[in-house]
N, C-alpha and C positions, 0 to 999 in steps of 0.2 A: 813401644818400639822405636820411640822419641830418643834415645837416650841413648841409642850405637852413636859411641864416636869417636870411635879408634880407624884408624884406617886400612888393616891390613885385619880377617878376620880365619880364629884356630877353629876346626873342630872344636873344640872343646868349649869354644864362646860362641858356635854358634847353636848348639846343641838344646838350650832353651827352648830352641823349633820344634824338638825331634819328636816331644809326645804331643803336640797342637793336634785336634780331633779334625782340621781342614787343613789342606792341600798347603804350602810355602811356600813360594821362590825366590832365588832375590838374585839380581845381576848389576852388573857395575860397568858406567859406561868413561872413557879413560876421556882426555880433553882432546882427545887428538879425536875422536869421534866410535873408535872403538868399542862394542857389544860384549863383553864375555860372560859365563856362567861364572855365579860366586857358591848358589846353597839353594840343595831345594831339600825338602825335611821327608821324612818317611810316607806320613798317609800318602804326597803327594805320586809314589813312584808306587805305592800298595794298589790305590783307585783304578791305578790303569795296568796291574797286575805283570808290573814291572818288581822287580827286588829293588831296595835304594843304589847300588852298585853299577847296578845295567841303566839305571835310569840318570844317571849320574855321567854316566861313559855318556850316551846319544847327547844329553846335553852339554856339554863340555865339549863337543862338536859342535851342536850347534844349539843356542839356547833355546830357538822358537822348534826343533822340532818333532817337540810332542803335539803341535798344536796341528790341525788339521786342513790339510794344503787351503780351500779353499777359503781358510777365516785367516789367513796369517796376514793378507792385507789390511784389513779391520783390525787388526789384535797390534800390526807395527804403525797402524794410524795413534789406535789409544795409546801406545808405549810411548810414540813421542809426546803424543798431548801430555804425559804422564809426567815425561822428561822436561816440561816447559813448566812442570810446576802445580797444572794442572791433577788433583782426585779424581780417577776414571774408574765407571764400571765398565765391563764390558762380559760380551758374551764370543764362545768358543766353544770353537768344541776338541776335546782332546783325544787323540787315537791311546785305544787302547793296543797292548802287547799282538791280541791275533785277530788288530787290524779293526775293530769298531771299533765306537766310539764314543765318550759319555760328552754331554753338553755342561759346561762350566760357567762361573759365576766368578771374572777376577777383580776384585776390587783391587786398585792399583793408584801407589802413592812413590814417591819422589823423596831421598832423603838427603842434602849434600853431604860428602863423609872426607874429603880432604881437599879443600881449597888449591893448598899448591899445585897438585899432582889433577888436578881437575876431577876427580874420583865423582860419582854420582851412585846414589843404593837408589837400585829399583826393587822394590817390593811388593809383591803379589800374592792373598790369599786366596785359595779358589776352592768353592762349595758347587758340589755337584746338583747341578739337577734332574737333568732329563737323562736315560739310557735310548742310545739308540741303536738299533738291529743292523748287522753288518748289510741282512742283507735287501736293505734301503735304499744301498746306496751303490750308484752304478763307478764305473772302473774313473771318468774322469771328470763326471757332474754328477753335486752332491745331491741331495732330495731337497737340503735348503737352500740350492742354486735353481731350479723347478719351482717348487713355489713362491720363490723371492720377485721370479719373473711372470707370475699369472698376475694379468690388470685390474685386480677385486680382493679383498680380504679374504681367505685363507688359513683355514684349521685341519691337520692333520692329528689323527690321534690313532691310537691301535688300544684293542683289547681282547687282551689272554687268558685264557685261566680267570674269566670274571675280573679282571684287574685294566683301567683304563690309566692308557698310559699316554701326556700329550707329547707331539714328537715334533710339531715345530707349527710357529706363527710368523709367518709372514710380513714384511713392516706396511706391507695396504690395509693385514687388520688390526697393525694399531693406529696408524692415522686414522685408520674408518671410528675404533672405539675414539680414540682421544678430542674428534671434532663429535660425535654423536655427542659423546657424554656430553661434551661443554654446549652444545644447545639443550641440552635437558632441566642445568642447573646455571648455564652460563660461568663453571666453576673450568679452570683450567686443567686439564691432565695432563701426563706424560707416562703411560702404558711404556715399561719396557718389554721387550721378550719373558726374560723372565719372569715378571711379574704375572704376566696372562697366562702365561703354562700353568703357573702355582694352582692362581683361578683358575683354570680348565680340568687340574688336576684332583683338585678340591671336590669343585659342584659344575660339570658341564653344562647347565643348564640358569645358572647363574647371570647369563645376559639377558637373560627374557624375563618377560612378566607374568606372575606365577597362573595366572590363567591359560596363557598359553603353553606356560612347556607341556602338558599331550600333544600340543599341538609339533612340536621339536621331538619331541621323543620316538612320537608314528613316525618323521621325516625319516629317522633314523634308524629307525627300527626296519623301514619296509625298506630302505636301500640294499637290503641285504636280499631281497626278491625281486626287487627290480633295479632296473640299472642306472635310474636318477628318479632322483626324488625329488622337496621341495615345497616349498611352503612360506608365507609370511608371517611373522611375529611380531609385537610391539618391543622393541627395546626397557629392560628393567628402571624402573623412576616415572615411566610415562603412564599420563593420568592427572598429572596434575596443571591441569592447562595447555601440555604439551606435550602429545605422542610422534615419538619416533617410530618404524615404520623399518624393516628388517627385510630386503628377501634373500630366503634362504635354500641350497642345492644342496644333495649329499649324494656323493655314490661310494660303496667300498668295491673293496675285492677279501678273495681270503688267503694271507698266507699258507706258506708250505708248515709251517709249526701249529697248526691249527686256528690260530689266531687270524682278525680281522684286520684292518687297515680302513681309517675312514675317513673321506675331502670333504672338506664343509665348506660352503661358500658363502661368501656374508656383501651385499649391497644397500646401502639406503637409499630407501625408494618413498622415503617420503613425502616427498612432490608427485612424485606419479600415483602413489597410495591415495593420496589426500584430491591429488583430481580422479582418479578412480571415487574414490565415498560419495564426490561430489557430485558426479556424473549420475552415481547409481541414486546417489537424492532426487536429483533434479525427473531421473525415471521414473523415479516413484510418486511424486510430485505432479508429473505429467499423468501417469498411469491415473491416481489420484480423482485428477483432473476429470479425466475422458470419462473416469470407469465410474464416481460415488458423489451425488448430491452435495453440491458446497454449502446449499441453506439446510438438512439435515443432517449428513456424513453418512445417509444408507447409500447405498449401489442405485443404482440410475439404468434407465433404457441399454446401454450400448453391454455393459456387463448383464442386464438379463437377456441380451438376445443374446450376446457370447456364452454362457451359460445355458442355454436351446440347446447351440448346436453343437458345444461338448456331451448333451445329455443325449444327443441323434444316436453319437456310436460309444457312448458309454450309458449305460442303461442303470437307473439306482430303487433302491429298495424303501418301501414304506418313507413316504411322503405326506407330507403335509401341505395343504395349499390353500392360502387365505387371500381376499382376492378384498381392498378396501379402497372407498370412495369418502372422499370427505365431503358433510351435507353440504350446500351452500358456500363453499369455496368461493365460486367468482362470483354469488349478489354480496357476498361480504366486503370483497375485492373491491368490485364497482359503488358500495353505499359506505365504506367506514375506510373504504381505504389499502395498499397492499400490504402495510405495516400491519397492522392489524389482521389481513389473510394469512402473513408470515408467523405471524404468531399463533397463529388459528394450526398452521401445519405443522408446527414445532413441539405443541400439546402436544395432538395425535401420533408424532413419532416417538415422543416421550412415554406414552404409553407404549407402542409397539415394543418398544424398547425393554422393556417391565418383565415381558415375557419371551423374546425372542434374542438372540443374537445378531445385530445390524448387520454383520453379515449374510444374512437368510433377510433382510427385506431390502424390497428395491422400489425404487418412484419411477412407475411411467410415463407419469405425466403431473400435470401442475394436483391435481388431486384426489390420484391414482396409484396406490399403495399395491405389492405383492409382496409375500410371503410365502417362500419355499424353504420345509425342513427336512433335509434326508435323514433319515435310518430312525423315527422315530416310533413309536407304538402309537398305535389308536386311540387308544385310553388316555395315552402319555396328550397328544396333542386336541383330541379334544377338552380334555379339562386345561390348559393351558387356552383354549379358545374361550370356552368357561370362564373364566375368569376374566380376559380381555372385554368378551362382551358388556361382564359386569362395571369396567371400570370406562369404556365407550359412553354407555347408557347412563353412569353421573356426569362425565361431562357433556350433560343437555346431549347424546344421540350426536357430539359431534361427528360420527362417519357411519358409514352403511356398512359391514361385511357380511362378506360368505364364502365359506368355506366347502372342503373336500380331503379325504385319505383316499391313497393310494397304494397298493403295497408293489406294485411294479410299472415303472414309468420311463417312457422313452422321449414322450415329446410333452413337453414342458410348456408349450403353447394351447394346446387340446383340454391341457386340464386347468390350468390359467381362463380359457374361454369358460369351461365348467363356472367354477369358482365364481365367473365375471358373473353370471346369466341367476345364480343363487341369490347375488349382489343385490341385483335388479327388483329383483323380486322385493328385498330387503327396503330397499331407498322406494319403491314406490310406496309401501307404507309407512315411510316416514314425512313424502311428500302428505299424505294422506292425515299422516298424524299432526305435524307443522303447518298445514291450511288450514286446519280444524283450531287450533290456539294460536292466539295472536301471540307474535313477539312482540319486543319491543326498540329488537334492534333491526326491524322491516319497518322502511318507511312507507307512507302510504302510496306511492307513486307505485315501486317495487309491488306492493299489492295487485297494484289497479294490473300492473304491468304481467304478471301472474297469474289473475284472473282473464286477460285479453288473450293471453295462448288455451288455457283450460277450455276454454268458450269458441276458439275456433275463431276470431278475430285477426287471427293477422293469418292471412294466407297468398300463395305464390302465385304472379300474375307472368306471362309470357308475352314479348313480342318476337315476333316471327325475325330474323339474319336472309340473307337474300342475298342469290348471286345475281350479278348486276348483267350478266351478259344472260342467262335463261330463266331468269326467275324464278328458279327452283331455291325451293326451303331449304339453309343448310344448318341452320339451325336457329337458336331462341338465347334472350337476355332474360334470364330472373329475373324479376323485381316484387319489393315485399308492398304488398294492399295492404291496408288497413279497411273492415268493417264496421260501417255504429250498428248500433242497436234493430235498425229497423234493415240492415244488410247495404243500406248504399256507399260506398268507396268515399273512404278520406283521403283525398293527396298530402304523398310523402309531404311535403314542405309543414303539414300541420301538424307529422308527428316523430319524424325521424327529428327535428334540431332537437325538440326534448329530450328525446333516448340519450343523442349524444352526449347533450347539458350534463345528464345526472350520471353519465356512461355505462347506461344500460342497451348500445347499441349493437355489442358487441352479443347479446341474447338475439336479438332478431337477424343478426350477419349470419351468425350458422346454424341457426332457427333456418332462413331461406336455401342455408346451402343442405342443410339435411335431405329438402325437400326436395330440392335441384337432382340429387343424386337417388333418391328413388325415383325420379321420373327418370333417369339416365339405367336405373334398373329396371323398369320395367320398359321402358327401350330396349335395352340389352338382352333381356327374354325371349322377346314375340324377333331376334333378328335384326333388328333396327341398331347397326355398330357404327350405322354417319351421319346419324344425329348430335350435336351440341349443341350445349349449354354454357354460357357465361354469368359471373355472378358476379357482383361488387360489393366491394370489402372497405368499409370505411376505415378510416384513419385512425379513429379510436380502437377500434378491434387490432389492426394489424400492430401494435405497441402492445401489444400485452405479452405480459411473457410470456404466460404457453401459448398461444397463437399455431406455434406451426403445432407444438403435440395435440392441440384441442380438432386442427384441419385432417391429422393422419387418423387419430381416432373415427374421426367422423367415417373419411373414406373406407377404414377400413370394415366399418358396417355392410355394404353393400359391394354387388359383383357388378360390375357396367367396367368398359376400353377409358382409362384413365384422360388418356389422351380428349376425349373429348368435354370434357371441364376446364374451363377454362378460365383464370379470375383478372378481373379488371380490375387495375390500377389506379387511380385518377391520381392529377395532379397534387392534389390537397396529400397525396402522398409525401411528398416533396418533404413535408416536417420531420419525416424519419429521417438520419441519416443515410446517404447515400451508401457506404458502407453498409452498416447496418443490411442496408432494402436491399441492397445487392445478397447480402444472404443469403435471404430473405426469398429469395428470386432462385436461386441454385437451388434451396433445398424445397422450392416448390417443383423445380421440373425435375429434380428426384424422385417428386412423388407419383410424375406422370403428369403432368401435368400444362397445361397452355397458358401463359401468358397475352395480356394487350393493354398499351395503353388507353384510358378513356379521354375523352372530353380535347383532341392534342387540338391545338391553335389557341385555350383562352389564356395563355398563361408561355411567356416564351421560354421557363426552365424545360417546357416539353421538351425543344432539343435536348437537353442533357439528360432526360430520363431516356432518350433514345442509345443511348450510349451504355445501359445495361443490357448486361449479359441474358440472355434468356427468354427476350421477345421475341411472340410469334404473329402479335396483330396491334395496328393504331389504331383508333377508331378518332375517325375526324369527327371535330367537334360543330355540331349542327347552326354554331355563330359560323362560320363559313360557309355555310351549304347555302343561305341564306344570302349570301352575299354574290350568291353564280350569276354572271352575267357584268358583276361588276372590273374589268380592266385589271386594276391590280392582287381583286378576291380570286381572278384568273387563273395569274401568274403565278398568284401562292398556292391555289391548291395544285397547280400542275408539277410545279417543284417541289413539294410537298411528296405529292403521290410517289416522283420519280424518284424520290433522296430515298425513302423508304423501299422498295423494288433493289435500289441498292442496298440496299444493305441487307436485304433477305425477307424482307415485313411486308406481311399482306397488309393492305388496306381494307377499312370497311367506311363508309360512310354513315352519317349519326342526322337523322332527320330531314332523308327525303318523302317529300310530299307529291313530286309529280314525276310525268316520264322527262317532261325536257332534263330536269335538273339529273333526274337517271340516264338520260341521254348524255350528257355533257360528261357526266362521272365516268362516267363506261368509255368514251374515247379519249377519257386522260387516260387509260390503262388499273381508272380503280375494280379490285378486286369484287366486291356485296354492297348494300345498304340496309339501313334500319331505316321505317318511321314508317308515318302513312300509308305511303303511295299503297304499300304493302297491305301493312295491319297498326293497329294501335294494338297493350299490351291489352290481354285478354285472359280470364282466369285458363288453368292449367289444359281440364278436361274440355273445353272449348277448344281450347288449341288442337287437341289432340284430332280433336272429331274434324276438324277445319284443315288443316293441315298433315296428318300422318296415317290418319284415317284414310 
């Protein structure tokens, strides 16, 4: 083409373009800026359904007459760029004779042919891209005008007789393709409408990951029946350390010729999707934290309770239950340390996981586990349990296990309790075997303590709590006492410090708690629901990892009014951080218990303990009571009682031994007292005879 040198052209000279299989248009621009039609080849005319003569007549009148009106400004800009010496590719629509249009790609370049007359040759070669149906055009507003005005990426295509044809791609979609493509591999992209359209014609799903093709295909197919469908897919090329998410929606309508036109939108939602996925991941983590045990990875009591509620409304069939209790875990924790105890727990759970899915295993407390297996035949469950018991025995009887199988279940807790009762039978057998055989892991002090419990050497004494106004016994404090071989009382200061030192005091605390619950249950059965008991909890006990679970499990064994059981916290409990202590108080209150501060006045830090939520009573220490009559002590007592009342707390005085002290305290507004004036601590049976019967 660059060989054209002559300033004037004849038909013969230009006939070499007549046989080209693509459209050719040549126009010239004069020195004065006048643009005139020079030549077009037959292929260009035939592609628009004109004869060559008809088309030349139209172009002679207006070189741009065949260009669709909405594209003329864009084409004029491309022409001006070409006259400035640039090589330009331009996409426009050429109007066919019947009024329909075809999309064409024009490659435009300028050649200077006559410097004296200022004649410039504009050479354009055309290639047909896309057929556009006349039925998609409006009188003064083209489909492309509509498409271009949409603020998000839009692809319009038609399917007729099984043939898919891309009709339009708006600039927003091209910009989106260029930007997100560069985000994937940092390479610059400059998609054109023609390139994008040709790619879409070849493969409509070329833009998404292979695994997401069914998702996008389903969205497009479902748009036939629904007015609006959508999905989020990954851009092709994602997965190499960076993923681009595209939100796409689709709508379609049927055409008169039986075909269907589809409108598909595209939006980059990578940021939003990553935030959503991060939120989902956090929700999963929170769910796991609240429903799974951190140490073992199996489900926890919260998950168990929710499953119980679910089964109340959704009956299950052919269910196997196993209740498991790790043998000697508390003693192991107390003597060898919690790290060794944790290893013991993990070892047992690993045995469980050999035979059951971790989704069927629940950790209810420190040493208690439940296995619930739905949809399992009795023989299969019994076979699995048989193998489990063999492994448990091989691991030095690491746990006691009871199990049952039921064909029809709607009450999980009831069946769990049945399995637990069977487990207790096995537990007793374990104790009988373990105490008959010496263990290298059991210290002598622990051996002696177990014997003392077996021989009934530890007993519960009660000291009455009395209403200060009418001398009525309103409750009692449960106190631990130990008997020597002759039945004489050993004072607490001789055995409690040693138990605390050896970390064995929790055994005694929980033993007294059990005896107190038994006593309250007995009173409940005879209709005495106005009597209350308080128990002391050692600082060693309250820092136990499974303290709350153990308390809850003991309470669940007995039937009485929970408000009649009170936990007394001493100032030594301040060794537990205030946040954790307050959390414990909240949990204890949820169990229905009352809470009191013991030994108020032995340390200034008691004042900060009064700020804890959930307190019911404050016990004034005996060290204050013995100073009644001293001016400063009287002032302190009076203001302390008033302060507690202002905080809605009741006050009981400890160590009241005479009527004069009682009278002084009564005048100050004290609510109750405890001390030798009423009674010293006495055995629980004596207490019932003296104060309750």
